N, C-alpha and C positions, 0 to 999 in steps of 0.2 A: 629610454636612457636607461643603464644598469642602476641596479640599485647600491646607493652610497655605502662602504662598509663603515659597521657600529663601531664606537669606542668599544676598546675593549671592556671598560669600566660600567660600560651600558646596561642594563639587564632587556631582555627583550620588552615590549607593551604589556604581550598575554602572558608571561613568566609572573611579572612584577605585580599585574594586576588582579591574578587568580591568586597569589599570596596575600596579596593586600586585603582585598575584596573579602576574603575568608576570616582573616586575623583580626579587622578594622572593628567589628562592632564588639567581638568576643570580648576583650580586653575588659570591656566596660563589667564585665560581671564578676571579675573577681575583686573578691573585698581586698582593696590597699593597705599595704603597711599604715596608713597615716589614719585611719580609722579607728577612734575608739569607741568606747560603750557608750551609750546614750547619746550618739551622734554626736559627741563632743570630737574636735579635732584639737591637737596640740597645735600652739603656733610654730614652732620648729618644726613641724610636719607640713606648713604650710608653702605653696607655692610663689616666691616675692616676685612680683611682676613689675618691670617697669615698661612705661609708654613711651616711643618716639614718635613723635609726632598724634596730638591728644585733641586736637579739633576736629569736625566733620566725623567720617569715618572712623577717625581713632578714638575719638571718643565713644562712639556706638562699640568699636570694639571692647575698650573695656569695661563696659558696663556689661557687657555679656559675659566676658573672664570674671568679673567680681560678684556674679550671681551662682559662682562656685563657694561653699563654705571652706574652700581650702586655696585659697585664693587671696594673696594680700596686694595692694596696688602700694609698691614703696616709693616709685618715683616717675615725676611726669616732665617730660620734655617738648619744647616746642618754640619754636622760632619766633612766632607771632601771640603775643600774651592777650590779644582778642582772641585769635580763636582757642586759647587755653582757661578761658574761665570757668566751663561748666566742668570740665573736669575736676580744675584744682576745687571746684566748691564741692564737687562730688567725693573727692580722696583731698582732706582739708590734712592728713598727717601726710601726706607725700611730699617729698622734695622737691622742689622745682627747679629746672634746668633749660637754657634755652640752647645750648651746644651738648650734641650727646656725646661728644666725644668727653668732654668733662664730668658726665653726667657718669660715663661708664668708668672714669677712672676713679672718681671718688665713691662710686656706688657699686664697685664691683665687689666688696666681700658683703653687700644687704641685698644685691639680686640675683635671682635663678635664671629667669626668662625675661625674654624683651618681645615686645610687640610693635611693630612697626608699620607706620601709617602716614607716611611723607606724601609730596608728590615723588612719580617714575624716578626722577633723576638720582634722587637720593637714597632710593631704596637698597640697592647693591652696598652702599661703601657702610652703613648704618646695619645693614644687616651681617656683613661679614665681618666687621669692628666687634659687634655681640657675640660672633660665632668662636672668633678667636679667645676671646677670655672664657670660653666654654659655657655659654649663655645657649639656653633652648629658645627658639625664635618664632614666632607667628608674621610673616610679612604681607603685607595687602598684594592684592594683584595688582597688575601684571608683576610677577616677581621682581623683573628688573626693568629696565629702561632700554637695555642693549642686549644684542644675541652672546656678546660675550661674557658680559656678567652673568647671564644666565647660564653659561658651561661654568663658568668657576663658581658659582653658589652650590651647584649640584656635585660638583667634587668638594667642595669645603664640606658638605653635611659628611661625607663619610670620614674627610680626616678628622673632624672636630669632635665628631661621636656626640651629636646635641640634637633633640627633638625636635621636628621644623614642620612647619605646615602652612601653604601659600593659601590666601583668604579668599579662596574660591569656595562660598559657601554648600553652593550643589554637591561639589564633589562628596560632601557625606549625607546626601539625601536619598531618601527612598527611590527618589525619580531615577536615577543613572542607575540604579541597581535593576529595578523595575527595566527599564530599556534593554540591560544587559543579559536579563533571562531573557528577554524576548528574542534578541537577537540571536541568543547561542542555541535556543529552539531550534533554529532553522528553519522557521517558519517565513522570514522574506529571502532568504537564499541569501546570494555571496553580493554582498552590495560594493556596487561599481561608482555611486556619486552621491555626495553629501549637501546638501542647500542648508546656506547660516545667514541669519538676518538679524537685524538689531533697530531699535528704532532710534540708536544714537546716531550722532550727538544732540543733546539734549540742554547742553551747556551752550551759552551764544560764543560762536564759533570764532576765532581769532580771525583778523584780517590783518593787512600790514600796516603797521604806525612807526612812527619815531617820536612819539610821544615820551618824554622825559617827565615823571612828576616826581612830589616833595615824599619823600620815605616817611611813611608812620610812625609815630614815637616809640610805638609798641611792637615795632618789627624789626627784627634784624635782616634785613634783605642779603646782606654777605652771606649768610649763614645758609638764607632759605635759598640761593643760588648752588650751592653745594660745590658739587663737582664739577657743575656747568660755569660756560664762559662768563666773565664778567662785564653785565652791562648795567646801564643806567635803569633805575626803578621805574615801574610802567603800571600802572593800576589797575589794567588790563589781567596782568599776567594772576592775580590770588584775589581772595581765597579760593575761588572754581575754576577759573577758565584757564588754570594751567595746562590742563590737558587738552586743548586745542594749538599746543605751541610745543614744538618739536624739542626743544632743549630740556622741556620739562615733564612733558607727556609722551604719552604714544598713540594718540587722537582715538577715534570710536573703536578700532579692532583692539586696540591695548586696554581699553576700559572693560570691553563685552566680552571679547573672546573667551576669553578664561572661565565664564559663567556659560556661554553657548554651544561653546565646542569643545569643553569637558568631556562629554558623554563619545562624541568622536573619536578625541584622543584616547580615551580610557576605553574604550569598546573593541574598535577596529584594531585589525594588524596590520598597524604602520607605525611610524617611528619618526623619520623627517621628509619632508616633500624634497624631489629633485628636480622641481622647476616652479614658479610663482610669474603670474602675470596680473595686471588691474588696469582699469578705467576710472577716470576720477572727473567730477562733474558738479554742476550746482555751480553758484555764483562765484565758484573760486577762479575760476579763468578770468575772470574781470579785473582781478585782485593784482595780477601779476604788474612788476614794475621795472623798466630798465636796470635797476640798480640792484637787483636782485637773482643774483646767482643759485641762491643755495636757500630758496625760500624758508623762513621759520616757522609759518603756520600750517597746519595740517588742513586737508581740504575738505570741503561740507558735504561729499558724496564719493564714495568709493565701492569698485566692486572688486573683489580679487577671486584670483584662481590657483589652486594649488595643487601640485599632480604628487601624490604620494604612491608610492612602491608598496606592493602589499609584501608583509612578512612571510607571508605563507606562499608565496611565487605565483598566484593567481592573478598575476595581472595588476593593474592601477589603480587607484580611487581618486579620483577627481572631486574635491573640494573647494564650494565656492561659496565666499562671503558677501553680504550684502549690509550696507548702513547707509544713513543719510536720507531716507526715507524710500529708496529703492527698494522692490520687493522682489524674491524669485517669480518664477510663473506657477500659478495654483496647480495642484494634482488636479489631474483629471478626475479622479476619484473620491475627489473631495467635494462635498453637495455645497450648493449655494447656502449661504448662511450658517456654515459649520468652520469653525476656529481653525485658522491655519497661523500657530505657535498662539501666542498671547500678545498682549501689548507690550513688550520690551522684546520681544523677537522670538525666535526658534531654531528649531533643524530638523529637518527631514532625512535619512535615509532610505535610498532607493536600492533595492534589491532585485536579483534575478525572478523573485516568487510572489515580492510586496514591496510595503512601505513602513516606516516606521518614523513617527513623529513625535516630537516632545516642546515643552516650553521652553521657554527660558531657564535656567538650572537645571536644566533635563527633567524638571518637572513635569507631572501627566501624562507620561508616555501613552500611546495609542497607535494602533494599526489602522492604517488608512486602508481600503474605504473603513470606517468606522464601526460600520456592523460588521465587521470583523471580529471586533472584539469580543461581542456577545457570545460567538462559538468557540473562541480560543481556551484553552486551559493548561496555561502555562504554570507547573508549580515554582514555588519559592525554594530558590536553592544558595543565594546569597545571604549571609549574614548582615544584620541593618544595624546602623548606628541609632544608639536609640536616640530618640526623638529631633533624630537629625541634626544633632547639635555637635557641628564644627566646634566652635570653641572649646567646649567641655572635654570634647573627644584629645584636643590637643593638651588641654590643661593635665588629666588623667594620664596622659602618654608621658608628660613630663614628671610627674610626681612616680610613675612606674620607673621610668629610667630607659634609657639608650639601649635597644636591643630588647627590651622589654614591651616598650610603650608603640602602637600602631595609630600612627594619622593618616587621611585620606588622602592629603597630596603633600607628601614630604618632598624636601627639595631634591632627590634622586628620580622622581616622576615629575614634579613641578618646573624644575629647570629644561627639561627637553620637553616639556610641552609649551614652556614658554617661548624657547627657541623657534619651536614650530611656526608658533601663532605671528612673533616679530620678523619672521622672513617676510610675511605679507607687506609689513612697512616697508620692505627694501625695495620692492615694487615700487609703491607709492612714492618713496622719495627719489629715486630712481626718474622717475614722469617730472616730478618738480624742480629738475634737476637742469642750469642751463646747458644747451648742448648744440647751439646755432647761432653762434654772437654776429654771424652778416644775416639773420633773418631781420626784415623790415619792423614787423610786429612783433612786442613782446610775448604773446600766446606762442607764437611760431619757433624760437628760438628755444624753447624747454624740449627735453628731450621726450615726453610723449610716452605712448604705450610699448613698453619693452618685455618682452620675456627674458627672465633671469634661471638661468641654471645653477643649481646650488652644489657644493660639495661639502655635505656635511661634517666630513670627519675633520676637514680643515676650517672649517667656518666661513668659508671663500666663495663668492660668486666668481663662476669660471668665463664668464661672458662679457660681462661688461664690469672692468676693474672699478671705476667713478663709483659704485653702489659698497664695495667694501668698506667705503668711509664711514659709514653705518651702522656696521656689525660690531666694532669696537672704536667707540669716542675717548679722545684725549681728555683727559682731567687737567682742570687748570691746577695752577702752583698752589702748593699746599693740601693738596687732597690725594697726593700721591698716585700709585698705580693698584688696578684690584689683582692681587696676587696672593693664592692659597697657598 
């Protein structure tokens, strides 16, 4: 298929990365205006941050921001008092809320930036609400729950002129920069195939259930649901298992692809795939029920295959993803006992002249066969982020201001990247749609493997309209519609 027409406001991947990689670290070496003599920082020159979702990953995000002497944590918000305990103890002066909308309204004049680490289903609404008030935002990966939301946040970053960063820490790592230097040296030639894999899911995977449990007194379950459909409380949803339920999470792909596929999207000359197909497996096939036309639980195991046209016109690049315990075939030139990625996963570029591999987060890049690394001398040409600190980079960029501060994963990059990833979930969810109501067995009533063709400009599957319901979900009453 021909390459989809790019949106007019979207830079090419190569142009964007070339600019950002050269500037990303250099801004750290500028002495910012807020630094005064003898290490003193005036309170008025600190970055006042509010946390939305302050348990789990949100807790560690705030702790990392607070390591900077230029940061105040001034407000905390969480729908579950149990999850907020540690953050409230760590930042006792911060005002505490359960509804981020109330927090933004009351603390508007007191905060400069927001860290968003809720379940995926409320990433977009919380992030956009903060941006519309002129707040800088750091939003955990994946940037959004669905493709439409990712497109909107990418546009919002430009409109509201705030500093943005998605929480894929490897984007600020030395590994992905070294991997780019090795690739651009030409040593592996033109890449035509990429393999990506993860050990996820590591959470207890969702199975069909109709449980109705009493809501814990510490939890505002209605706020936890956010824009998702109103349903009875089920203790299986939280605090950790929501990733395995489509209304709230995005499965293993949404959890880990922003870490593992970042080198693919950041380095190779690609933008959006034109087609996607998948297979699902594991015990998922035994959990189908006659009543479930659109199952709410994610599968146990998937393999996904995306076809990207190269921006340079040199054909296509096939990117394959594996999760749930299945792995791609070991390369023949990797010797027995040599590590294939690491325990969390990895990525392998297969080029016309050689192969290039990295661990999860793009860490530890190396040529395959490994002995090639002993004789290759590729100079360092890309500026590094000091200490590979994704958090401090965002803090410093916020203090420098829009147009001056630079981050590794601004939404202009993270938005299209997230779209590209979530296209894989269209194939998974299409597989799980009931498409043959006359079949005698429940498992035979579902669509199964289907190749989807993607029109990126219009955010639309062109050959199977049923899949388009997952491109943009409908918000329930009271949560409006996401518009920039």
